[in-house]
DRENKEKE-106652 format. One record per residue: x, y, z of N, C-alpha, C in turn; residue in one letter. Coordinates in steps of 0.1 Angstrom, whole numbers, plus 2048, in hexadecimal, padded with zeros to 3 digits. Layout:
BEGIN
XYZXYZXYZA
...
//
This chain:
BEGIN
8097F38008007FF80080880C801M
8078167F780C8227F680682C800V
81083280880A83D81280D84980EI
80585180D80886180B807868818R
81286D817816876825818886822T
81988A81781A89781481089B80AR
80D8A88078028AD7FF8058AB7F1P
8128A97EB8188A97DF81C8987DBW
8198907E481C8827E480F87B7DAH
8138707D68088687D080686D7C0G
7FA8687BC7F686C7AE7EF8797AEI
7F68847A97EF8927A97ED89479AM
7E18927947DF8947887DF8A3783V
7E78A37787E78B17727DB8B2768A
7D08B876D7C28B77687C18BE75BT
7B98B87507B68C07447AB8CA749T
7A78D274079F8DC7467928DB73BL
7868D873F77C8D77357768E572FP
7758E672276F8F371D7618EF716F
7588F971774C8F77107508F9701R
7458F76F97468F96E974C9086E6D
7489106EF74A91F6EC75A9226F2D
75F9186F776D9176FE76D91F70BL
76392371076292671F76491C728S
76891D73376E91373D75E90D743V
75E8FF7447538FA74A7578F6757D
75790076175C8FD76F7538F0775H
7458F17737408E67777428D9773D
7488D676674D8CA76175B8C9767A
7628D376976F8D177176D8CB77FY
7648D07857638CB79375F8BE793A
7558B97897528AB78975F8A2785A
7688A877D77589F77977D89F785Q
77E8A978C7878A879A78289B7A2V
77589E7A476E8927AC7708847A7A
76E88379B76E87779577D872796R
7878797947958747957998707A4L
7938787AF7958747BC7908677BFL
7838657BC77C85C7BD78084D7B7A
78984F7A978F8457A579D8417ACA
7A08487B57AD8437BF7B884C7BDG
7B68587B37C18617B37C28687BFC
7CF86F7C17D08747CF7CF8837CFD
7CD88A7C37CC8997C27CD89D7B5G
7CC8AA7B27CC8B17A77D48BC7A5V
7DB8C079A7E08CB7977DC8D378BV
7D48DE78F7CE8E57867D78F0782P
7D58F67757DC90076F7E98FD76EN
7ED8F07697F98EC7627F78EC753G
8018EB74B8008EA73D7F68E1738S
7F28D773E7E98CF7397DC8D673BL
7DC8DD7437CE8E47477CD8F373EG
7D68F57377D88FE72D7D790C734E
7DE90D73F7DE91A7477E0925740Y
7E99247347EF92F72D7E3937727Q
7D89307237CC93571C7C393B724T
7C593A7327BA94073B7BB94D73FL
7B09547437B09627477B3960755T
7B896A75C7BB96B76B7AF967774D
7A396A771797966777793957774D
79795376779494576579E93D76CE
7AA94076E7B69397737B2937782R
7AF9447887AC9427977A093A79AA
79593A79478B93279678C923792Q
79592078979A91178879E90C796V
7A691479D7AD9117A87A290D7B4V
7989197B578E9177BF78790B7BER
7829097B077A8FE7AC7818F07B1T
78D8EF7AD7948E37B17968DE7C0A
7978E97C77968E87D57898E57DBV
77D8EB7D67718E87DB76E8DB7D6A
7718D67CA76F8C77C87758BE7CDA
7838C07D178B8B67D77878B47E6A
7818BF7EC77C8BF7FA7888C1804G
7938C17FD7A28C38087AC8CA800A
7B08D48057B98DE7FE7C88D67FBG
7CB8CB8047D88C38027D68BA7F6D
7CB8BA7F07C78B27E47C98BB7D7R
7CE8C67DA7CE8D07CD7DC8D77CDV
7E48D67C17F18DD7C07F08E67B5M
7EB8F17B57EB8FA7A87F78FE7A2P
7F88FC79480290278E80391178FG
80F91779380F92879781992C78EV
81C92778182792C77A822937773S
82C94377182A950769838952763A
83795D75C84296175684B96A75FY
84796F76984D97877384A97277FD
85397478785397279684797779FS
84498379E83A9897A382D98479FA
82A98079381E97978F81B96B795A
82796479582895679B8259587ABA
8299617B18259647BD8169657C2C
81296E7B98039717B97FA9637B8R
7FE95B7AE7F794F7AD7F99467B8W
8059467BE80793E7CB7FE9447D6A
7FD9527D67F59597E07E79527DFE
7E29537D37D594E7CF7D293F7D3Q
7DD9377CF7D89297D27D99287E2A
7E29307E97E29317F97D39347FEA
7CD9407F87C19437FA7B693A7F8E
7B89317EF7AE9287EA7AF91C7F2A
7B991A7FA7BA90E8037C49037FDG
7CA9077F17D38FA7EC7DE8F77F5A
7E28EA7F47ED8E57FD7FB8E67FAG
7FD8E87ED80C8EB7E78088EF7D8S
8138F47D28148FC7C381F8F57BEV
81E8F67AE8268F07A682C8FE79DL
83A8FD79E83D90A79884990778DL
84990C78285490C77685D91777CL
86B91577787692077887192B76EP
87793677087494176687693D758P
86C94074E86D93A74286B946738N
86B95273C86C95C73087A95F72AA
88395973189295A72B89894C732F
8A494C72C8AC94072F8B394473ER
8AC94174B8B29477578BD94175BA
8C79487638D393F7678CF93A775D
8D893377D8D492D7898D1939795P
8D79437958D594E79D8C695379DA
8BF9567908B295A78D8AA950790A
8AD94378D8A39377918A19377A1V
8AC9387A98AB9377B78A59427BAR
8A694F7B689D95B7BC88F9567B8A
88D9547AD87E9517A98769467B1H
87D93D7B68789337BE8779387CBF
88093E7CF8809457DF87494D7E0A
8729577D886695F7D785A9587D9E
85594E7D08499467D184A93E7DFV
8539397E38549327EE8529397FBA
8549467FA850950804842951807A
83994E7FE82A94F7FF82794580AV
82E93A80B82B930817825923813G
82192180781E91280482A90B7FFL
8278FF8018348F57FB8348F77EDP
8428F87E78448FA7D98498ED7D1V
8428E77C88488DD7C184E8E37B4V
85B8E07B18608E77A585E8DF79AA
85B8E478F8588DD7808648DF778Y
86B8D37768778D476C8728CF75EN
8708D775586D8D57498788DC73EN
8838D973D88C8E073488A8E1727P
87F8DA72287C8DA7118748E770EY
86A8E97188638F471686890171CD
86E90072787390D72F88391172AT
8899077268999087248A090C72EK
89A90A73A8A09097478A08FE74CV
8AD8F774F8AD8EA7558B28EA763D
8A88E476C8AA8E277A8B38D677DL
8BE8D777B8C98CD77B8C88C878BT
8CC8BC78C8CD8B779B8D38C17A5P
8E08C67A28E78D07A98DD8D97ACR
8D88E17A28CE8EE7A48C38EA7ADL
8BE8DE7AB8B38D97B38B78D97C3L
8C58D47C48C88D37D18C98DF7D9A
8CE8EA7D08CF8F77D58C28FE7D8D
8B78FB7CF8AC9007D38A68F97DEL
8A98EC7E18A48E87EE8A98EC7FBH
8B88ED7F98BF8F48058BB901808A
8B69097FC8B09167FF8A4916808D
89B90980789090980E88590D804G
88890D7F687D9137ED8759087E8S
87A8FA7E68728EF7E38728E37EBI
8678DC7E98678D07F08678C47E7V
8648C67D98658BB7D28668BF7C3A
8688B57BA86B8BA7AD8618B27A4V
85B8B579B8568B078F8608AF784K
8648A47818708A077986B89D76BE
86C8A57628658A47548718A274AF
8808A174E8898A374388989573CS
88588974388587C73A89187473EG
89A87A7448A58737488A586C754D
8A386175589F8587638AC859769V
8B785B7648C685B76D8C4865777R
8BD8717738BF87977D8B987678AR
8AF86E78C8AB86B7988B48677A2A
8BD85E79E8C785C7A78D28657ACY
8D386E7A28DD87B7A48D58847AFE
8CA8887AD8BF88F7B58C188A7C4I
8BF87C7C48BF8747D18CD8757D8A
8D68777D28E68797D78E78867DCE
8E28917D38E889F7D78DD8A77DFV
8CF89F7DF8C58A67E78BA89C7ECA
8C08947F58B88887FA8AC889801P
8A989680689C89980B89389F800E
89689F7F688E8A67EB88589C7E6L
87989D7E686F8947DF86F8937D1D
8708877CA8708867BC8638817B8L
85D88A7AE84F8867A885188379BL
849879796849875787842881781I
84A88777684589276F84188F760G
84388475B84287E74D83B87074BA
83086F748829861747832857744D
83885873983F84D73384C849739D
85084E74485B84A74E85784775AV
84A84475C84384176884A835770L
84B82A76985381E76F860821776L
86782776A87682A76F87783377AE
87083D77B87084678886B841793L
86083879285983479D8668287A6A
86B82179C8748177A188081F7A7L
88482A7A488F8317A888D8397B4S
8808397BA87C8417C787384C7C6G
86B84E7BA8618587B98568577C4A
8518617CA8488607D68398667CFV
83B8697C282E86F7BE82E8717AFG
8238727A8822872799819880796W
81E88A78F81689478A81088E77BI
80688A77A80287F7707F9889766A
7F98827597F088674F7E587D74CG
7E98717487E08677437D786174CY
7D786375B7CE8607627BF868760P
7C187475A7B487B7547AD87074DN
7B086A7457AB85E73D7A9851743A
7B284C7497B283F74D7B883F75BL
7AF8437657B38467737B6838779P
7AD82C7777AE8217807BC81977AE
7BE81876D7CA8117677D481776BA
7D682676A7E282F76D7E582D77FC
7DA82D7867DC82A7957E281C797G
7DD8127917E28057957F080378ES
7F580A78480380C78080A81178AL
80781E78E80F82679981181D7A5Y
8078187AB8098137B78128077B6R
80F7FD7AB81A7F47AA8287F77A8A
8298027A083680679E83F80B7A9A
8378137B283D8177BD83F80E7C8V
8378027C78397F87D18437EE7CBA
8497F17BF8537E77BA84E7DA7B6G
83F7D87B18387CD7AE8397CD79ED
8477C979A8477C878D8407BE783L
83C7B27898317AA7838247B1781D
81F7B97888147C17858177CC77DT
8207D47808257E277882A7E076AA
8327D77698387D875A8317D574FL
8277C974F81B7C77468127D3743P
80F7D874F8077E474F80C7EF747L
8197F37498217FE7468237FC737Y
8257EF7328257ED7258197F071ER
80F7EC7248017ED71E7FE7FC71BA
8018047267FD81272680881B720L
81381771C81D81F71781982670AH
81182070080F8276F48088346F5P
7FF8347017F883F70580384870DL
80984471881084D72281A85371AL
82184F70F82B856708825863700R
8188637008128706FC81487B705W
81487871181888471B82288C719D
83088771183A88E71083A892702S
8308956FB8308996EC8288A76EDK
82C8AF6E28268BD6E28168BE6E3P
8118B16DD8008B16DD7FD8AB6EAE
8038A96F57FC8A37007EF8A7703F
7ED8B37037DF8B77087D38B36FFV
7D58B36F27CC8AF6EA7CC89E6EBQ
7D58996EB7D688A6ED7CD8846FAA
7D288B7057CA8867117BC88A713I
7B889670C7AB89970A7A388F702K
7A888C6F57A28806EE7A18766F4L
7AB8706FD7AA86270179F86370CS
79D87071379387371C786870718M
78387770B7778757047748676FFD
77F85F6F977B8506F8777848703L
77D84C71077984471D76E849724A
76785271C75A85572375A86272CG
76586772B76787373676788072CH
76688B73276689872B77289E72AR
77789C71C7858A07197808AF712G
77B8AE7067788BB7007828C06F6G
77F8CC6F27898D46EC7938DA6F3P
79D8E06EA7A88E86F17A78F66EDT
7AC8FF6F17AC90E6EE7B89106E4R
7B79186DB7C091B6D27CC9226D8P
7D891F6D57DC91C6C97DB90B6C8P
7D89056D17D88F66CE7CB8F26C8R
7CD8E86BC7C08E66B47C28D56B5F
7B58D06B17B48C16B17C18B96ABP
7C38AE6AF7CC8A66A97CB8A769AL
7D58A56927D48A06847CF891682P
7CB88E6787C18836767CA876678D
7D88776747E086A6767E2869685G
7E587368E7EA8706997DB86E6A2Q
7CF87469F7C48716A67BF8626A3S
7C285D6977BF84F6957C984569DA
7D584869E7DE8426A67DA8416B5Q
7D784D6BB7D484C6C87C88466CAL
7BD8496C07B08436C47B28326C4R
7BA82D6BC7BA8216BB7C08196C9A
7CC8236CD7D381E6D97CB81E6E6A
7C28296E67B882A6F27AD8216F2T
7A781F6E579C8136E67A08066E9E
7AE8036E47B27F46E77B47F36F7K
7BA8006FD7BB7FE70A7AD7FA711L
7A480370D7958027137907F6713L
7947F070678C7E37027937D7709A
7A07D970D7A77D07167A47D3724D
79A7DB7287957DD73679E7E773EG
7A67F07377AE7F97407A680673EH
7A480D74A79981874B7A0822757H
//
C-alpha cells in the first residue's frame, strides 16, 4: 500500500480544462472532472498547468479554476495549482491566490521569458516560496530553455525554496544524481512515458496526464510501480505506453482530450492556437485508445 504523507505526494493529475462549444470555461464540468478523478483513486489535481491551457485563460478564469478545484476536491491539500508566469511578481500573485483559495502546494516553472541564469532562477523561486505555500519546481528544459540541473535543484532546496521537483527532462539517470546531491528533495514523475523508470528510482509522486482519460489503469500502474511489483507493473506499462508517450509530444493536450472523449469523459476542444489533431495522428491515437478500452483498461 502506498501511503501519502505530503500534499504533493501520490497521483496528482495535471487536469485538462473543459471548454464549451463557444470555448468558454465550463466550471461545472471541471468540478465534476475533479470529483471523478478523486473518486477513481487519484490523490489530487494540478489545475492551471500546461495541460490545463493556462496560457489561454484570463486572470478571472484562471483564479476561478483554482477555486473550483479546491471546492470540488473538498480539501485544499488535494490541489496544487500551477502558478507559473513570465515575471516573478505575477507568479507571486498567483501563489497568493492559491493560498487564499486554500490550496496545499503550488507548481512553479523557472523564469521562461528568457534563458535565466542560476542566480535569477534562485531569486525567482525564493520570491514565490516567501508566499508560504510549499513549492514544487517544474523542470521542463524543452519548453522553458532553462534546465533545473540536479546541482541547481540542490541549491534551490538548500535555499528553502522548493520541496520537490516535477522532473520532465526524460533523463532517468537524473533521479539518482538528485538523490545524491539533495537526498531530502522529493522526486515526482513529470512525464508519463518514464513513469516506471522514475518510480523504481524512488519517486514519491506523479504529476500525471493520462489519468484524465484512464484513471483506474494509470492508478494501478503507479501503485504497482512504486511498490516494485514488476509482475504487475511491466505488462501494464507496455500496454499503456502507446498512449503515455503522447504526454511528451507537442500535441499532448489534444491527444489526452481525445482519449478522454473516447473513454466517455469530457475532453472537448482546445483553445487556439491549439487545433485538433491532424487526421493521421487522430487515427493513430484513436486506435490505441480504443484497443486499451476494449482490453478493459479504463
